[in-house]
Structures are given as C-alpha cells and as structure tokens.
C-alpha positions in Angstrom: -30.4 33.4 -175.0 -33.9 33.5 -173.5 -36.7 34.8 -175.7 -37.9 38.2 -174.7 -40.2 37.8 -171.7 -43.8 38.6 -172.4 -45.6 40.9 -170.1 -49.2 40.4 -169.3 -51.7 42.3 -167.2 -53.5 39.0 -166.7 -51.7 37.2 -163.8 -54.1 34.2 -163.8 -53.4 33.6 -167.5 -49.7 33.7 -166.8 -50.1 31.3 -163.8 -52.1 28.9 -166.0 -49.4 29.1 -168.7 -46.7 28.3 -166.1 -48.6 25.4 -164.8 -49.3 24.1 -168.3 -45.6 24.4 -169.1 -44.7 22.5 -165.9 -47.2 19.8 -166.7 -45.9 19.5 -170.3 -42.3 19.1 -169.0 -43.3 16.6 -166.4 -45.3 14.4 -168.9 -42.9 14.7 -171.8 -39.6 14.6 -170.1 -40.0 13.3 -166.6 -40.0 14.7 -163.0 -36.3 15.8 -163.1 -36.9 18.0 -166.1 -39.2 20.3 -164.2 -36.8 23.0 -163.2 -37.7 26.7 -162.8 -35.5 27.6 -165.7 -37.1 25.0 -168.0 -40.6 26.0 -167.0 -39.9 29.7 -167.5 -38.3 29.0 -170.9 -41.2 26.8 -172.0 -43.8 29.4 -170.9 -41.7 32.2 -172.5 -41.3 34.2 -169.4 -38.3 35.2 -167.3 -37.3 33.2 -164.3 -38.1 36.3 -162.3 -41.6 36.4 -163.8 -42.1 32.8 -162.7 -40.8 33.5 -159.2 -43.2 36.3 -158.9 -46.0 33.7 -159.0 -44.3 30.7 -157.5 -41.6 31.4 -154.9 -39.8 28.0 -155.6 -40.1 24.7 -157.4 -42.1 23.3 -154.4 -44.7 26.0 -154.7 -45.0 25.4 -158.4 -45.4 21.6 -158.0 -47.9 22.1 -155.1 -50.0 24.4 -157.3 -49.9 21.9 -160.2 -50.9 19.2 -157.7 -53.8 21.3 -156.5 -54.9 22.1 -160.0 -55.0 18.4 -160.9 -56.9 17.5 -157.7 -59.3 20.4 -158.3 -60.1 19.0 -161.7 -60.7 15.5 -160.3 -62.9 16.9 -157.5 -64.9 18.9 -160.0 -65.6 15.8 -162.1 -66.3 13.7 -159.0 -68.8 16.1 -157.5 -70.6 16.3 -160.8 -70.7 12.5 -161.1 -72.0 12.2 -157.5 -74.9 14.6 -158.3 -75.8 12.6 -161.4 -76.0 9.3 -159.5 -79.2 8.3 -157.6 -78.9 8.5 -153.9 -78.0 5.3 -152.1 -75.3 3.2 -150.6 -73.3 3.0 -153.8 -73.8 6.6 -155.0 -70.2 7.7 -154.3 -68.8 4.4 -155.5 -70.6 4.6 -158.9 -69.4 8.3 -159.2 -65.8 7.2 -158.6 -66.0 4.5 -161.2 -67.5 7.0 -163.7 -64.7 9.5 -163.1 -62.0 6.8 -163.5 -63.4 6.0 -166.9 -64.1 9.6 -167.8 -60.5 10.8 -167.3 -59.4 9.7 -170.7 -57.0 12.6 -171.3 -53.9 10.8 -170.4 -51.7 13.9 -170.0 -53.3 15.3 -166.8 -53.6 11.7 -165.5 -50.0 11.0 -166.2 -48.9 14.3 -164.6 -50.9 13.3 -161.5 -49.4 9.8 -161.5 -45.9 11.2 -161.8 -46.4 13.8 -159.1 -47.9 11.0 -156.9 -44.7 9.0 -157.3 -42.1 11.8 -156.9 -43.8 14.6 -154.9 -44.5 13.8 -151.3 -47.2 16.4 -150.8 -49.1 15.0 -153.8 -48.7 11.5 -152.4 -50.1 12.7 -149.1 -53.0 14.4 -150.8 -53.8 11.3 -152.8 -53.8 9.2 -149.7 -56.2 11.6 -147.9 -58.5 11.6 -150.9 -58.6 7.8 -151.3 -58.9 7.2 -147.6 -61.8 9.6 -147.5 -63.6 7.9 -150.4 -63.2 4.5 -148.7 -64.7 5.9 -145.5 -67.9 6.6 -147.6 -68.2 2.8 -148.2 -70.1 0.3 -146.1 -69.1 -0.1 -142.5 -69.7 -3.9 -142.9 -66.3 -5.4 -143.4 -67.3 -7.9 -146.2 -69.3 -5.3 -148.1 -66.6 -2.7 -147.6 -64.1 -5.1 -149.0 -66.2 -5.7 -152.1 -66.7 -2.0 -152.6 -62.9 -1.5 -152.3 -62.4 -4.1 -155.0 -64.6 -2.1 -157.4 -62.6 1.0 -156.5 -59.3 -0.8 -157.1 -60.6 -1.9 -160.5 -61.6 1.6 -161.4 -58.2 2.9 -160.3 -56.5 0.1 -162.3 -58.3 1.2 -165.4 -57.3 4.8 -164.8 -53.7 3.8 -164.3 -53.6 1.5 -167.3 -55.2 4.2 -169.5 -52.7 6.8 -168.1 -49.8 4.5 -169.1 -51.3 3.4 -172.4 -51.0 -0.3 -171.5 -54.1 -1.4 -173.5 -55.4 -0.2 -176.8 -59.1 -0.2 -175.8 -61.8 0.8 -178.2 -64.4 3.2 -176.9 -66.9 0.3 -177.0 -64.6 -1.9 -174.8 -64.2 1.0 -172.3 -68.0 1.4 -172.1 -68.5 -2.3 -171.6 -65.8 -2.3 -168.8 -67.4 0.7 -167.1 -70.9 -0.8 -167.4 -69.6 -4.0 -165.8 -68.1 -2.2 -162.8 -71.3 -0.2 -162.4 -73.3 -3.4 -162.4 -71.0 -4.7 -159.7 -71.8 -1.6 -157.7 -75.5 -2.2 -158.2 -75.1 -5.8 -157.0 -73.7 -4.4 -153.7 -76.9 -2.5 -152.8 
C-alpha cells in the first residue's frame, strides 16, 4: 500500500522532489527503474500527483535532462566570466567545469540519460557542437583545442564512473596541466 500522499501548496518544491526521486532511481537502480510508479513512491506522492506535474515518463525525463543541463550551463557561464577574454576563454571554462563537477550523482544521471534518452543525447550533441564552434577556425589549432576538450570530458566521465581514485591534489594537477595546454594554444 502506498504511503499517504503528502499535499503541498508549493508546486515547485514538489516538482523538485519528483525530479530528485527520478534522479535517485536512475543513478541507484538504472534507467529501467525509472517508472512513474517508482518515482511517485520514492517522492511519497500519488501517481496522480506526479501526473499533475509531468504528463508522462517522457516529460519527467525531459525535465530532469533540462535541470541537469541548466546546472551545467550555470557553472559554465560562471566559469566563462571568470576567465580572461581571449581565444581560449571558453575552452578554459569548459575544462574548469569538467573538473568542478565532482558530485558524481548528477554527472552519472546525465551520463545515463545521454545513453538511454534520445532527447538528452540530442541536447548533448547540440551543446558540444556549439562549444566546438567557439574554437579556432584553423583546422590544426581547432584539432588541438578539441583534444583538450576530449581530455576534460574524459576526466568528467572517469570521475562519474569512479574509475580512478584521484586525490584532490592529483585532480588539481591534472586540471592545471590541461589549462596550461589551453594557454599554449593562444
């Protein structure tokens, strides 16, 4: 039997709780575990309460995708503002964001959505293609800039998966090395 649904006069808080429940299920149990029933149960609301905010599973996953991308964009825009203007401003910001996203749960959720949810994959492709367009028009320099991006993404992915047990000092050294590579491109 489902717990008594909680009523709230704060729909944004309920939406946030539903998205958090969906992310928890996704990260802890995999993509197939994210059902409307499971999300409602985890958030302690009725399925009808969930459907009031998200008309179907697709709308829920799209909202979760958007939330995760919004978080990335927020960090990225802040990082861009903190970098000095120049040819590698956006590249340096991207590297910093890849190394700053150390909370593996949102990163893992984004990674899983990218693998299993087509609209997330499309949004990720648009994002990364747009970032590459900011790189140098010169083919050789653009290729070197893309290598730095790929290294940053590789760190993000390895951190998300927990592949390496890196100390904070080691992470800082790796980030600094990629930032030096950026500076060598100017």
